[in-house]
Structure formats: structure tokens, C-alpha cells
Phi, psi and omega in degrees: 000133183292139177282140182266122182241130178262122181253123182241113180202142182280350180261118180303321181298320177293318179298317180296319181296310182295318178301314179298318182295316183288317181294327176299336179265004176096004179277155168265141183230151168228156185234152173213146184254348181209178186294321183295316182287330177294315180294321179295319180292323179294319181290328180296317178202127180294121179278167173283336184200148174240130172256115191239122171283137181288316182260117184237107180290138178072018181253144179295323178237147172276182186301320182293324177293321176296317181301320180295320179294313183298319182288338169292325180285314186208095188290349185261358177282125184285150178227140175245121182268140177231150178198145177267358181235040187286146170228173177300321182295321179295316180299316181297318180296322180296316178296319177298331178280358177106006177291149179289315184201173183228131176237134179266135175284147350285147184241155175274145182299325181297320180291319179301312181295323177300313183290319179301313182298315182294322181294317178294318177299316181296321178291322176296318179296318179298321180291320180296316179297319179298319179293319180297320179294321182286327185235048181303137176085007180298129182279142177229023182219138177269118182268133174134153182239012177295157180304323179299318180286326176297318179295319181294314179300318179297320179293318178298314181295332180283320186270336186305314183286349188282334186081004179294155174285146184229135173251115181257121181244159180154164182290163180301135176083007183278342178115030181295321178291328176300317176299316180297319179292324176295319180300320178289316183297324182268008183262174176285353181262014190299331179275358180257173187296149168243109186245143183241127172241112181272104186289342184274333186265337182279141172298131182308326181290341179258350186301314181294322177300316181292321183285310187261344185084175185231135179287154180297149176278191180300323177248099184300339180288322181267332179231075184288160175294142178233123180287145178263182184297322179301316181295318180294335183273000184308128182090344185242220187236134174248122175264119172265095187280129183054061188293339179296341178276001181284134178302151182302318182299316178294324178303320179296322179290326179294321177304317180290326176296317181294328178283317187258348188051039178207158181201173175243139177293156177298127181083003182242170180235356181280133177278126179256120182267138180222156172240102187224134169271128183253128172243134182237147176233154176200150173253011181254165173274102185293331175300317178291325178296321176296314180302323183276357178080016182259354178218137183283130181297321182295327177290320180302315182288335176285326181278324191270044177295311176235111178273136176229131179247134178256124181289153172295157183296327179293343179273355179219059186298333182293345178276350187298313179305312180296321178295314183298314180293323177297315180290325173301315180296319178296318180294318179297321180292320183287326187264343183082006180273159181290141181283134177241151180267171178250132180286164180297324180291323177295318179296323179294320176297314180301320182285340179276340183283155187272342175056066178299335177265007174059212188297326179298317180296320178296318179298317179295323179294320179295324176297315181294318182298315185295326183277316194259341184293136177286170175107164179287154181301329180285346180276138181287156177281128187248174184302322183291345178280345184286152178300155183301323183289333174282314183295334181297334180273001184290147171304152185304320185297337184272350176228054191299125178232024185243034181303315180299315181299310187294327181290337182271357184259152170297161183306315183295316180290323177297318179297318179296320178297316178297313182300319178299313179295320182296312181291323174298321177300314183290323173300319175299315182302321184254028173055034177081002182284113185294318184298313182292324179296314180299318179298319182290320184276355176081036179234156169291152182300319181292322180296321179294322177300316180295318180298316179299321179294317180299320183277359177080023177273107184260184183299325180296319179298317180291326178295323178295321177301309181300320180296324178284334186274000000 
């Protein structure tokens, strides 16, 4: 996406020269001849960079005055100052006022382009670092090789470069924001902002202030204008997280934003134009919300251009080992603790559990395990290290309490008892799937069928396994 640059100079020839140089390099430009038109253009749409002449004839404010106003509006927009009467003192003063650099007229086009490119790159780096500090540890990768995850990854890779709006649905904690971040990372907007507005956690009375920003009050010094999330997301991606929690009145305004790519700040009348890709997530059934009158049908169809569904963790149990080890590695790196592996019995328990909190719950458990589990770092984490509520869902063979009974049996009967419990546990682990169970235990599918029949595992037992899984 081309960067938008605002050129402010009282000389038409200079504006025309700078515009020509920048447009030849693929930049978009806008022009202003004085402070009032410069500030109005800035408010209309936040540029990626401002080129400001210091001395402006017939202007209410000079370049340094304009710079001060613009930085009150948006302190992270870089500015390059230019002047035909420059001195060392002027250059120092410009930098002290927050300018990225100073260029003296007449200037060479190569130097102008170099400084423009460096100023935009520096602003992008500052924005990325700020986001990393605010959202450290954010996941941008879908872990797992299950058919559901392979299909989801393929869909994300296909839609990400298109710029289409996407509605991501799935239960809480399943990874909807991870999908949204992947869509941004794989898009043409990857170098632009990724902004998140959580509609569920914000007070409804503050939601519009956060989304649209607030216009300046009668005294701009005490009540300055504040840009909202939409404005900060210009050129990039806006995630409306848990969009079903957005008030109906705000939903109507979002419909107009999606239609016009423009909005008004709260308390203002100026139309602010933006170029934003909107991704929305929800854990609710929006069709039911529409029927109940809590969600606008026109907003649903504008957001649901490309629907993506994330399965619950219990629907893709085969991904649990890879996810658990991934989160253990992330936790070890963040905490400085030694990385530990998971034993097969622990993995079997994790795969048998239903995970009501989905991937988020598994990640939190891995953090807890690495810190609280006893034993040496070289020792694997075992089933007995897991919390009681997780272990309670474990197959019987993994929490064996029949030692007295098995010791009283002849070897053949004891072996059959163990094999029956072992195979039921593996069936539980693989949600009753005979083929995957046979592959894991190292048997042919037909041989496993015969073994289950010999051990007295009937259709009712397998149905119970499926019901628990």
C-alpha cells in the first residue's frame, strides 16, 4: 500500500516539485499552502509523513507551530522540516520540537527520498515495538496437523492477501485472535498497524470513544482531540474482537464506516477518511443473535464476506501433544526455566480431557506445570503431576488403583485385564477411532477388532468411549 505524504509549503513550485519526486517513487501526496489547510488535511486523514516548510507567508502558524499542533493530535506521525533560510539553530530547534530531520533548500531529490524513506521506516519500527511491548507473546501461528487445522491454515493463506473482510467464529480460547493476526501478517498490510478493539471488555459508554476518537473541546489545551482505534488502524487491520457484544447503536455506525470508509469523531462533525481492513470475531451464534434482535443483519452480511470457523480443542485431540510442547517451550523461554518434556501417560491424559477453556486453558496449564511440577529438569512431566481436575478425566489404566486385584489373578487374566483397560484408554484417547488407535498401538485394524472382541469390548463400551470423547 502506497504511503500518504502531506506536503506543506507556501510556494506552489516547491509543492509541485516535491509531489513529482515522491509520486515517481510510488508515494501518494496531498498539498497544503498554510497552517489552516494543513491542519484540516491532517484531521481528514492521518498521513504517514508530513513535509513542513518552516517559513509560511500569509499563514496563521509557521511550520514549527503546525508541528506542535499535529503532534498534539498524533505524536507518532514523523515530520521532515524544510527551509530556504536554514541555519544550524533552526535545524536544532526543529529537532527539539519533534521533527525527524531538517533539509535546507535547495535540496537534491536523492537526499529527500532517503530521508523520507528513513522517517517512515523509523515510525513503523516505533509502532511495531510499541505493539510488541503491549502484546508480548502474541501468537501468530496455528499449531497442529489435524485435518481441521490443515484446512483452516489453507483458508487463511488463501484469503489473507485479498483484503476481504473475515468473520472468525469459534469457542472462547480456541485461537480466534491468532487467526486474525495470521490474516494480517500474510496480507499486503503487514507493515501497517494491527489494532484490536475488544467489544466484550469495554464499557458500552466508552466503546465509541475508543473506536472513533473524541473531537477537541472548546479549549483544545485542556480537552485535546483524541484519535480512536479506527484512525490508528489507517492503512492496516482492525480486529473487532467479540463483535456480538457491540451495542446496537454502535453497530449501525460501523455499517456506515464499512460502506463509506469514513466516520466522525465523537462530538465532531468533520468526516475522517480511513482505509482499514476489518476482521471480526465472535463465540456466539450470530444468526440466533439476529433473531433475538441483538445483532444487525446488515452488519452481519458486511462482516461475513469470508467465514472461518475454529474448532474446539476437543475436536482436534491429535493436535494436543504438539500444542502442549509448543507452549512448554514458550513458557520456558519467557521464564528462564529449564524445558521439560511430557511423558506418554501425561499426553494421554491431556488428550482424554475435554478442555472447556480450549487452547488458552492448555497454555495456562503448561505455564503452571513448568513452574509447579516436582522433579529434576531432565525428568519428564508425568500424569501424576497434572492437577486433580485434569487427572480425573484420565482413563482408568493411567490412574491404576486395582493393584490388589491384579496381584490376585493368574498371569493370563491379569494380562487380559490390563490389555482391556489399555485398549479402552487408547480408544478414549483417539475418540473411538479404530484406525488411529490401531496405528498407535501397532496393530492391523482387523487384528484390533478381533482383540477387542476377545477381550469383551462390545459396541456399548465403544459408544461410551465416543460419548466421553
